[in-house]
N, C-alpha and C positions, 0 to 999 in steps of 0.2 A: 578804512582806517583813518582815524582823526589824529593829527599831530599838531604840535605847537609850531609856530613860525620859526622859533629858534632851533627846534629839533630838525626841521626841514632844511634849514640853511646849513646846519652842522653836517647833516648827511650829505647834502649837495657838495659841500666843500671837500669832502673826503672821497668823492667819486671821480672816476675817469670820464671823459666826454662821452664815450659810447655807452657807459653804464647810465649816464644821465639821460641819453637818448632813449634807452630802454625803459627807464622810469617814466618818462613822459608818455611813451608809447602805451605802456600797460596801465598806468594810473590816471593819466589825464584823458587820453583818447579812449581808454578801455578797449583797445583792439586785441583780439585773440581769436583764433590761434595764429601764431607768427607765420605758419606756412601758407596763409592766405594772402600775404603781402607780396606782390610781384617785385622782383629785383631787376637790376640793370643788365643781368646776364640772361634774361628770359626765363629764369626760374622763380622761386619764391623764397622768402625768408629774410630779406634785408630790411632792417629798421632804418628809416630815413635819419639823416644827420641833423636832427632838430636843433641841437645846441650850437652848431657851427654853420649851418646853411640857412640863409635868410628866407629862401623860398619854402623850405620845409617848415621853418618856424612860423612863417606867415599863415600856414594852414592851422597852426595852433591858435593864432589870433582870431581867425575866422570861427573855428570850432568853439572857442571859449567866449565869443562875443565880447571882446575886449572893450573896456571903457574908453580907452584912449589909444591912439596909434603911438608906436615908439617915438620918443622925442629925445634928441641929444641934449644933455644938460649944458647949460651956458658955459661951464668950464671947458667943455669940449672933450672930456675924457671918459664920460659915462653916458649911458642911455637910461632913460626912465620908462618903465612900462607899468600900466595899471590894468589889472584884470580882476573884475568883480571886487574892487576895493583893495586888492593886494598890490602894494607899491614895491617895485624892485629897481635898484640901480645896478648897472653892470657895465663893464668895458665893451661888451658886444651886444648888439640888439638881439640876436638869436638867443643868447644865454639869458638875457633879461626877460624875454618873452617866456621862455620855458620855465624859469624859476618862478615867475609870477603865476603862471598857470598851475604849477605844482602847489604853490602856497594857497591859491584860490580854491583848488579842488580839495586839498587835504585838511584845510582848516574850516570847511563848511560846517 
């Protein structure tokens, strides 16, 4: 599914963090079915917290072969991430990584 950058950002802004995590899981990483993902309780089914956990978000950077590592903007209030030409600024590095990955994937 191809979307415009503005459509992706509008959808992102209207989502809860766990819904954003699921979006990254399914559309960026293309992982399915969910019951194959081990969870912290020894079972299966938990989607990692990509948008709030830098360790999980870093897996996205590796998977997407990011152009640049996250860099804090000089003002000190935002992070900038570039993945395949998609530039994103956000208050948190994990969120910037995930949104850049979604934009890079869905605007290809």
